[in-house]
C-alpha positions as CSV (number, residue, x, y, z in Angstrom):
1,X,40.9,7.3,20.5
2,X,41.8,9.5,17.4
3,X,44.9,8.1,16.0
4,X,44.6,9.8,12.5
5,X,43.3,12.5,11.4
6,X,43.7,14.1,7.9
7,X,42.1,17.5,6.4
8,X,42.1,18.3,2.7
9,X,40.7,22.2,1.6
10,X,39.5,22.7,4.9
11,X,39.8,26.8,5.5
12,X,43.5,27.7,4.8
13,X,44.3,23.5,5.1
14,X,45.4,22.2,2.0
15,X,46.7,18.7,2.8
16,X,47.2,18.0,6.4
17,X,47.5,14.2,8.0
18,X,48.0,14.3,12.0
19,X,49.1,10.3,13.5
20,X,47.8,10.9,17.2
21,X,48.9,8.7,20.1
22,X,47.6,8.8,24.2
23,X,48.7,10.8,26.4
24,X,49.0,14.6,26.4
25,X,49.5,16.5,22.9
26,X,49.7,19.9,22.8
27,X,48.6,22.6,19.3
28,X,50.4,25.8,19.4
29,X,51.1,28.9,17.2
30,X,50.6,32.3,16.2
31,X,46.8,33.8,16.9
32,X,45.1,33.5,13.3
33,X,47.7,30.3,12.7
34,X,44.4,28.2,12.1
35,X,44.1,26.5,15.8
36,X,40.5,27.4,15.9
37,X,40.2,25.9,12.3
38,X,41.5,22.6,13.4
39,X,38.8,22.4,16.4
40,X,36.0,23.4,13.2
41,X,37.3,20.3,11.3
42,X,37.4,18.2,14.3
43,X,33.8,19.3,14.6
44,X,32.9,18.4,11.0
45,X,34.4,14.9,11.3
46,X,32.5,14.2,14.5
47,X,28.6,15.2,12.7
48,X,28.8,18.9,13.5
49,X,27.2,21.4,11.4
50,X,29.2,21.5,7.6
51,X,28.5,24.5,5.7
52,X,30.4,25.9,2.7
53,X,32.4,28.5,4.1
54,X,34.7,25.8,5.3
55,X,36.0,25.1,1.8
56,X,39.0,26.8,0.4
57,X,38.2,29.4,-1.8
58,X,38.6,28.6,-5.6
59,X,38.0,25.0,-4.8
60,X,35.0,22.4,-5.3
61,X,35.2,20.6,-2.4
62,X,37.1,20.1,1.1
63,X,37.3,16.7,3.4
64,X,37.9,15.1,6.8
65,X,39.0,12.0,7.8
66,X,39.5,10.4,10.6
67,X,40.5,6.8,12.2
68,X,39.4,5.8,15.5
69,X,40.7,2.6,17.6
70,X,39.3,1.8,21.2
71,X,35.9,2.2,20.1
72,X,33.5,1.9,23.3
73,X,31.6,-1.3,23.6
74,X,28.2,0.1,22.8
75,X,29.4,1.6,19.8
76,X,30.9,-1.3,18.4
77,X,27.6,-3.4,18.7
78,X,25.5,-0.7,17.2
79,X,27.9,-0.5,13.9
80,X,27.3,-4.3,14.1
81,X,23.6,-4.0,14.0
82,X,23.5,-1.4,11.3
83,X,26.3,-3.3,9.2
84,X,29.1,-1.4,9.6
85,X,31.6,-3.6,11.6
86,X,34.6,-2.6,12.9
87,X,37.5,-3.1,10.6
88,X,40.7,-4.6,12.2
89,X,39.2,-3.0,15.8
90,X,39.0,0.7,13.7
91,X,36.4,3.0,12.8
92,X,37.0,4.8,9.5
93,X,35.1,8.2,9.4
94,X,35.0,10.7,6.5
95,X,32.7,13.9,5.6
96,X,33.0,15.7,2.5
97,X,31.5,19.1,2.2
98,X,30.8,20.3,-1.9
99,X,30.2,23.9,-3.3
100,X,27.3,22.2,-5.3
101,X,25.5,21.7,-1.3
102,X,25.7,18.2,-1.4
103,X,27.7,16.6,1.7
104,X,28.2,13.6,2.0
105,X,29.5,11.0,5.2
106,X,30.8,7.9,5.1
107,X,31.3,5.4,8.1
108,X,33.6,2.4,6.9
109,X,33.9,3.6,3.2
110,X,30.3,3.5,2.7
111,X,28.1,6.8,2.5
112,X,25.4,6.8,5.3
113,X,22.6,9.3,6.1
114,X,23.9,12.1,8.2
115,X,21.6,11.4,11.1
116,X,22.8,7.7,11.4
117,X,26.6,9.5,11.4
118,X,26.0,11.4,13.9
119,X,24.8,8.4,15.7
120,X,28.1,6.4,15.2
121,X,30.1,9.6,17.0
122,X,28.5,10.2,20.1
123,X,31.1,9.0,22.9
124,X,34.1,8.9,20.5
125,X,35.5,12.6,21.5
126,X,34.3,15.0,24.1
127,X,35.4,18.5,23.1
128,X,36.0,21.1,25.5
129,X,36.0,24.6,23.8
130,X,36.7,28.2,25.5
131,X,32.6,28.7,25.5
132,X,31.7,25.4,27.0
133,X,32.6,26.3,30.7
134,X,29.5,29.3,29.5
135,X,27.3,25.9,29.9
136,X,28.0,25.8,33.5
137,X,26.1,28.8,33.8
138,X,23.2,27.4,32.5
139,X,20.6,25.8,35.3
140,X,19.5,22.8,33.0
141,X,23.2,21.8,32.5
142,X,23.6,21.0,35.9
143,X,21.5,18.0,35.6
144,X,22.7,16.5,32.8
145,X,25.5,16.9,34.5
146,X,24.8,14.8,37.4
147,X,23.0,12.3,35.6
148,X,25.9,11.5,33.5
149,X,28.3,11.0,36.5
150,X,26.2,8.6,37.5
151,X,27.0,6.3,35.0
152,X,25.1,3.6,33.4
153,X,22.7,2.3,36.1
154,X,22.4,6.3,37.2
155,X,20.8,7.1,33.4
156,X,18.9,3.7,33.0
157,X,17.0,4.8,36.4
158,X,17.0,8.5,34.3
159,X,15.2,6.7,31.0
160,X,13.1,4.9,33.3
161,X,11.8,7.8,35.1
162,X,11.5,9.9,31.7
163,X,9.3,7.0,30.1
164,X,7.2,6.8,33.4
165,X,6.7,10.7,33.2
166,X,5.4,10.3,29.5
167,X,3.1,7.7,30.2
168,X,1.7,9.6,32.9
169,X,1.2,13.1,30.8
170,X,0.0,10.5,27.8
171,X,-3.3,9.5,30.0
172,X,-3.1,13.2,31.0
173,X,-4.0,14.1,27.8
174,X,-5.9,11.6,26.6
175,X,-8.0,12.7,29.8
176,X,-8.1,16.5,28.9
177,X,-9.2,15.2,25.0
178,X,-11.7,13.1,26.7
179,X,-13.2,15.9,28.8
180,X,-13.3,18.3,25.8
181,X,-15.2,16.1,23.9
182,X,-17.1,14.8,26.6
183,X,-20.2,17.2,25.9
184,X,-20.2,16.4,22.1
185,X,-19.6,13.1,22.4
186,X,-23.0,12.8,25.1
187,X,-24.6,15.1,22.8
188,X,-24.2,12.3,19.7
189,X,-25.3,9.5,22.4
190,X,-28.7,11.2,22.7
191,X,-29.1,12.1,19.3
192,X,-28.5,8.1,18.5
193,X,-30.5,7.1,21.1
194,X,-33.3,9.2,19.7
195,X,-33.0,7.6,16.5
196,X,-32.4,4.0,17.7
197,X,-35.6,4.8,19.1
198,X,-37.8,6.2,16.0
199,X,-36.8,3.0,14.4
200,X,-37.9,1.1,17.0
201,X,-41.2,2.4,17.5
202,X,-41.9,1.8,14.5
203,X,-40.1,-1.5,14.5
204,X,-39.9,-2.0,10.8
205,X,-40.0,-5.7,9.5
206,X,-37.9,-6.6,6.3
207,X,-39.9,-6.9,3.1
208,X,-42.9,-5.1,5.2
209,X,-43.3,-1.8,3.1
210,X,-43.4,-3.9,-0.3
211,X,-46.2,-6.4,1.5
212,X,-48.5,-3.3,2.4
213,X,-48.0,-1.9,-0.7
214,X,-49.4,-4.6,-2.5
215,X,-52.2,-5.3,0.2
216,X,-52.9,-1.4,-0.2
217,X,-53.0,-1.9,-3.8
218,X,-55.2,-4.5,-3.4
219,X,-58.1,-2.7,-0.7
220,X,-57.9,0.6,-3.4
221,X,-59.2,-1.7,-6.7
222,X,-61.6,-4.0,-3.9
223,X,-65.2,-3.0,-5.6
224,X,-63.5,-3.9,-8.9
225,X,-62.0,-7.0,-7.4
226,X,-65.7,-8.2,-6.2
227,X,-67.3,-7.2,-9.5
228,X,-65.1,-9.3,-11.3
229,X,-65.1,-12.3,-9.1
230,X,-68.6,-11.9,-9.1
231,X,-69.0,-11.9,-13.2
232,X,-66.9,-14.5,-13.6
233,X,-68.9,-17.0,-11.2
234,X,-72.3,-15.8,-12.1
235,X,-71.8,-16.3,-15.9
236,X,-69.4,-19.8,-15.0
237,X,-72.3,-21.2,-12.7
238,X,-75.4,-19.3,-11.5
239,X,-76.0,-16.7,-14.4
240,X,-79.1,-14.9,-13.8
241,X,-79.7,-14.2,-17.3
242,X,-80.3,-17.5,-18.4
243,X,-78.2,-20.7,-18.3
244,X,-74.8,-20.6,-17.2
245,X,-71.7,-22.0,-18.8
246,X,-71.6,-24.8,-16.6
247,X,-75.5,-25.8,-17.7
248,X,-74.5,-25.4,-21.3
249,X,-71.6,-27.2,-21.1
250,X,-73.2,-30.1,-18.9
251,X,-76.0,-30.5,-21.3
252,X,-73.4,-30.7,-24.1
253,X,-71.5,-33.3,-21.8
254,X,-75.0,-34.9,-21.8
255,X,-75.7,-34.8,-25.4
256,X,-72.2,-36.2,-26.3
257,X,-72.2,-39.1,-24.2
258,X,-75.4,-40.3,-25.8
259,X,-73.8,-39.8,-29.2
260,X,-70.7,-42.1,-28.4
261,X,-73.0,-44.5,-27.6
262,X,-74.8,-44.3,-30.7
263,X,-71.5,-43.8,-32.7
264,X,-68.5,-45.0,-31.3
265,X,-66.4,-42.3,-33.5
266,X,-67.5,-39.8,-30.9
267,X,-66.3,-41.6,-27.9
268,X,-63.4,-39.4,-27.5
269,X,-64.5,-35.9,-28.1
270,X,-67.1,-37.1,-25.3
271,X,-64.1,-37.8,-22.9
272,X,-62.6,-34.6,-23.7
273,X,-65.7,-32.5,-23.0
274,X,-66.2,-34.4,-20.0
275,X,-62.7,-34.1,-18.2
276,X,-63.1,-29.9,-19.5
277,X,-66.8,-30.2,-17.4
278,X,-65.3,-31.7,-14.6
279,X,-62.3,-29.3,-14.7
280,X,-64.9,-26.5,-14.8
281,X,-66.5,-27.4,-11.9
282,X,-63.3,-27.3,-10.1
283,X,-62.5,-23.9,-11.0
284,X,-65.9,-22.8,-10.1
285,X,-65.7,-24.4,-6.7
286,X,-62.4,-22.4,-6.4
287,X,-63.3,-19.1,-7.3
288,X,-66.5,-19.7,-4.9
289,X,-63.7,-19.9,-2.4
290,X,-61.6,-17.3,-3.1
291,X,-65.2,-15.3,-3.4
292,X,-65.6,-16.1,0.2
293,X,-61.8,-15.6,1.3
294,X,-62.4,-11.9,0.0
295,X,-61.9,-9.9,2.8
296,X,-62.5,-6.0,3.1
297,X,-62.2,-4.9,6.7
298,X,-63.7,-1.5,7.7
299,X,-60.9,0.7,8.2
300,X,-57.9,-1.7,6.9
301,X,-57.0,0.5,3.8
302,X,-56.8,3.7,6.2
303,X,-54.7,1.5,8.7
304,X,-52.0,0.5,5.9
305,X,-51.7,4.0,4.7
306,X,-51.0,5.2,8.2
307,X,-48.4,2.3,8.5
308,X,-46.9,3.1,5.4
309,X,-46.4,7.1,6.2
310,X,-44.8,6.3,9.4
311,X,-42.5,3.8,7.6
312,X,-41.9,6.5,4.7
313,X,-40.9,8.6,7.7
314,X,-37.6,6.2,8.4
315,X,-36.6,6.8,4.8
316,X,-34.2,9.2,6.2
317,X,-32.5,6.6,7.6
318,X,-32.2,4.6,4.0
319,X,-34.1,3.6,0.6
320,X,-36.1,0.8,2.1
321,X,-36.6,-1.1,5.0
322,X,-33.6,-3.3,4.6
323,X,-31.2,0.1,4.8
324,X,-33.3,1.3,7.8
325,X,-32.4,-1.6,9.5
326,X,-28.8,-1.7,8.9
327,X,-28.6,2.1,9.7
328,X,-30.0,1.2,13.0
329,X,-27.1,-1.4,13.8
330,X,-24.9,0.8,12.8
331,X,-25.8,3.4,14.9
332,X,-26.3,1.0,18.6
333,X,-22.8,-0.3,17.3
334,X,-21.1,3.4,17.7
335,X,-24.0,3.8,20.8
336,X,-22.1,1.0,22.5
337,X,-18.6,2.5,21.5
338,X,-19.7,5.8,23.0
339,X,-20.9,3.8,26.2
340,X,-17.3,1.7,26.1
341,X,-16.0,5.5,26.1
342,X,-17.5,6.0,29.7
343,X,-16.3,2.8,31.0
344,X,-12.6,3.9,29.2
345,X,-12.5,6.9,31.7
346,X,-12.9,5.1,34.3
347,X,-10.1,2.9,33.5
348,X,-8.4,6.1,32.5
349,X,-8.4,7.2,36.1
350,X,-7.2,3.8,36.8
351,X,-4.7,4.0,35.1
352,X,-3.7,7.6,35.7
353,X,-3.2,6.7,39.5
354,X,-1.1,3.5,38.5
355,X,0.7,5.9,36.2
356,X,1.6,8.1,38.8
357,X,2.7,5.4,41.3
358,X,4.7,4.3,39.2
359,X,6.6,7.6,38.3
360,X,6.5,8.3,42.4
361,X,8.3,5.2,43.0
362,X,10.7,5.6,40.0
363,X,11.2,9.4,41.0
364,X,11.8,8.1,44.3
365,X,14.4,6.0,43.7
366,X,16.4,8.4,41.2
367,X,16.1,11.5,43.8
368,X,17.9,9.1,46.2
369,X,20.6,7.6,43.4
370,X,20.9,12.1,42.4
371,X,21.8,12.3,46.1
372,X,24.6,10.0,46.1
373,X,25.8,11.6,43.1
374,X,25.8,14.6,43.9
375,X,27.5,13.9,47.4
376,X,30.4,12.5,45.3
377,X,30.2,15.6,42.9
378,X,31.1,18.0,45.7
379,X,33.8,15.8,47.2
380,X,35.1,15.0,44.1
381,X,35.4,18.7,42.7
382,X,36.6,19.8,46.1
383,X,39.5,17.4,45.7
384,X,40.2,18.6,41.9
385,X,39.6,22.3,42.4
386,X,42.6,22.2,45.6
387,X,44.4,20.7,42.9
388,X,43.9,23.5,40.4
389,X,44.5,26.2,43.5
390,X,41.5,26.5,45.0
391,X,41.6,25.2,48.4
392,X,38.8,27.2,49.4
393,X,36.2,26.3,46.4
394,X,33.6,24.6,46.7
395,X,30.3,23.2,45.0
396,X,26.9,22.5,46.3
397,X,24.3,20.6,44.7
398,X,20.9,22.5,45.2
399,X,17.6,20.3,44.7
400,X,14.2,21.9,44.5
401,X,11.6,19.3,44.2
402,X,8.7,20.1,41.4
403,X,5.1,19.8,42.0
404,X,4.1,18.0,39.0
405,X,5.6,15.0,37.1
406,X,8.4,15.9,35.0
407,X,10.2,14.0,32.2
408,X,13.5,15.0,34.2
409,X,12.5,13.7,37.5
410,X,10.9,15.0,40.9
411,X,13.6,18.1,41.3
412,X,15.6,20.9,39.5
413,X,19.5,20.7,40.4
414,X,21.3,23.7,40.5
415,X,25.1,24.1,41.5
416,X,25.9,26.5,44.0
417,X,29.6,27.8,44.2
418,X,31.7,29.2,46.8
419,X,35.4,30.7,46.2
420,X,36.4,31.6,49.3
421,X,36.2,30.1,53.1
422,X,33.4,31.5,55.0
423,X,31.5,32.4,52.4
424,X,27.9,31.1,51.4
425,X,27.4,29.3,48.3
426,X,25.6,31.4,45.6
427,X,24.7,30.7,41.8
428,X,27.6,30.3,39.7
429,X,26.5,33.0,37.6
430,X,26.6,35.6,40.0
431,X,29.9,34.6,41.7
432,X,32.4,32.7,39.6
433,X,34.8,34.7,37.7
434,X,36.1,33.7,33.9
435,X,38.9,32.3,35.6
436,X,37.3,30.3,38.1
437,X,34.7,28.9,35.4
438,X,37.4,27.6,33.8
439,X,39.4,25.8,36.1
440,X,35.5,24.8,37.6
441,X,34.9,23.3,34.1
442,X,38.4,21.4,33.9
443,X,37.6,20.0,37.0
444,X,34.0,18.4,36.3
445,X,36.0,17.3,32.9
446,X,39.0,15.7,35.3
447,X,36.1,14.5,37.7
448,X,34.1,12.8,34.5
449,X,37.1,11.4,32.8
450,X,37.2,8.5,35.8
451,X,33.4,7.7,35.0
452,X,33.4,8.0,31.5
453,X,34.1,5.8,27.9
454,X,35.3,8.9,26.1
455,X,38.7,7.9,25.6
456,X,39.8,11.2,23.6
457,X,39.4,14.6,25.4
458,X,40.4,17.8,23.4
459,X,40.6,20.9,25.2
460,X,40.3,24.3,23.4
461,X,42.8,27.1,25.1
462,X,41.3,25.6,28.6
463,X,44.5,28.2,30.0
464,X,42.1,31.1,28.9
465,X,41.2,33.5,31.7
466,X,43.9,31.5,34.1
467,X,47.4,33.0,35.0
468,X,50.2,32.9,37.2
469,X,50.7,29.7,39.3
470,X,47.3,28.3,38.2
471,X,48.7,27.3,34.9
472,X,50.9,24.9,36.3
473,X,48.2,23.3,38.1
474,X,46.2,23.1,34.7
475,X,49.3,21.3,33.0
476,X,49.8,18.7,36.2
477,X,45.6,18.5,35.8
478,X,45.5,17.8,32.2
479,X,48.4,15.2,32.7
480,X,46.8,13.3,35.4
481,X,43.6,12.7,32.9
482,X,46.3,11.9,29.9
483,X,47.4,8.8,31.9
484,X,44.2,6.8,31.1
485,X,42.8,9.1,27.8
486,X,44.3,11.1,25.1
487,X,44.1,14.5,25.5
488,X,44.6,17.2,22.8
489,X,45.1,20.6,23.8
490,X,45.2,23.7,22.3
491,X,47.1,26.6,24.0
492,X,48.5,29.8,24.4
493,X,50.5,28.8,27.4
494,X,54.2,27.8,27.0
495,X,53.7,26.0,30.7
496,X,50.7,24.1,29.8
497,X,52.7,22.8,26.4
498,X,55.7,22.0,27.8
499,X,54.0,19.2,29.9
500,X,52.9,17.4,26.5
501,X,54.6,14.2,25.4
502,X,53.9,15.4,21.8
503,X,53.8,19.0,20.4
504,X,52.7,20.5,17.2
505,X,53.2,24.0,15.9
506,X,50.6,25.6,13.5
507,X,52.1,28.6,11.0
508,X,51.0,30.6,8.1
509,X,53.0,30.7,5.0
510,X,52.5,31.9,1.3
511,X,52.8,29.3,-1.4
512,X,52.6,29.6,-5.0
513,X,50.8,32.9,-3.9
514,X,48.2,31.4,-1.6
515,X,48.3,31.3,2.3
516,X,48.3,28.1,3.6
517,X,48.1,27.0,7.3
518,X,50.8,24.0,7.7
519,X,51.1,22.1,10.9
520,X,54.3,20.4,12.0
521,X,55.3,17.9,14.7
522,X,58.2,19.8,16.6
523,X,61.3,18.1,17.9
524,X,62.9,18.8,21.2
525,X,65.2,21.9,19.9
526,X,62.0,22.9,17.8
527,X,59.9,22.4,21.0
528,X,62.3,25.1,23.0
529,X,62.4,27.4,20.5
530,X,58.6,27.5,20.5
531,X,58.2,27.7,23.8
532,X,60.7,31.3,23.6
533,X,58.5,32.4,20.9
534,X,55.5,32.0,23.4
535,X,57.2,33.7,26.3
536,X,58.4,36.6,24.1
537,X,61.2,36.0,22.4
538,X,64.2,37.1,23.4
539,X,67.6,35.4,24.7
540,X,66.0,35.5,28.5
541,X,63.1,33.6,26.9
542,X,65.1,31.0,25.4
543,X,67.0,30.4,28.7
544,X,63.5,30.2,30.4
545,X,62.1,27.9,27.9
546,X,65.0,25.2,27.6
547,X,64.8,25.1,31.7
548,X,60.6,24.7,31.4
549,X,61.0,21.9,28.8
550,X,63.5,19.9,31.4
551,X,61.4,20.8,34.6
552,X,58.2,19.3,32.6
553,X,59.9,16.6,30.7
554,X,59.5,13.3,31.6
């Protein structure tokens, strides 16, 4: 409930401070006195659009502040979660509009972002302006009204249906994307298979290219290798041109052995040469074995060159065999992933089927809930409209099934209206007059007040388009709502204003060369004079106003 409202430099309002209470409070005044500006200020306080046009001419900034009590439990918990707990059960909101374009929002005296500020404002006040009843002409508002009437449990079912529909639509989107890319994916998989097969066909081994290059080099030098090996062997052992090195060394070794017998000083030299002799013999044996092992198979060089050519063709996958094999592993991993997509497609079909079934089950339950709420609304509005002088009026809630899963559920909802007995209900836009729409919205507000947690209702000229005895019905309806809620009514109707427990008058006057709007709390005598002004201002109007106040005074 809004218990205090302060305005500073907002439009023609310099400084206004209002202390408000529960029950019905009326705001009256001449046309142009600032009643609409008061509603604008309330809208800004509650997170509405704030522009520099609201700042009083010649000043730097404007501000609005409000103190609320009886905060809804959900809002109070949200404030605690965000670190802005209530202060003695009170919520302090403030907004400041600056000419420099920097608009500040404060909650409990601390600056917060506008998005968070708006979240805290939700559910505090319900403002019904002159044009709000036009929203009933929009079919998309009818479902929202019905769902809102169902309360928290019903709204929870609405949320579940929305989430189920979103899940189903998300799967559909993934499926469409998969189908669009499936041809490209198959082409990619085909290319990967070809590349992997090309590598597998060559079957390269790590380091193979280097080994083959060495073997190729060896074979390319085969003749020279043989000549060198044979030449070395012949010179060491079987020289054709005379004694070999082995024979000469053997003869020298024999001489030194005889010498060492004659001269012991030569024994060491003889031993060294003897060792060289036997080492040379081992070396000659190794060289012989080397020659025996030389295998220059015919066609081997051609085979090596062909093999190296095949390996060279794989260079497009890597600079060496290791890189080629690494590329193959990566291609195989990608191919495996592409194969999984086919499995994913099968899984997706199962998921889509399950998601559709979940949606249908939840949507069917929601349809049942909505049917029950529709029945309550039809009967409740019939009573409310009868209270407003429309005994023969009725609302019929029409359900139109939708063929595809939708976020809103399995049906479209539209209110049909009939104001006269015996006439079939038709679309509101086609049959309801302005006065009927105003009363219909008031009937909705009255009905919703019994289920909503909103504690403050603001009606801006709810009497617009309504006259005669119906005004008395409207006054009675607002008084009934005000029994359990705070109702603030901005009106031109003396009859409606007379039903209020408190009445404020808005007026314009010139102070220090500037026009300002003032808001004054009226006493009983002042209220009678204000009623008289609203009725025409003549002597007879004053008497009528006095009688009107006596009849409606609680």
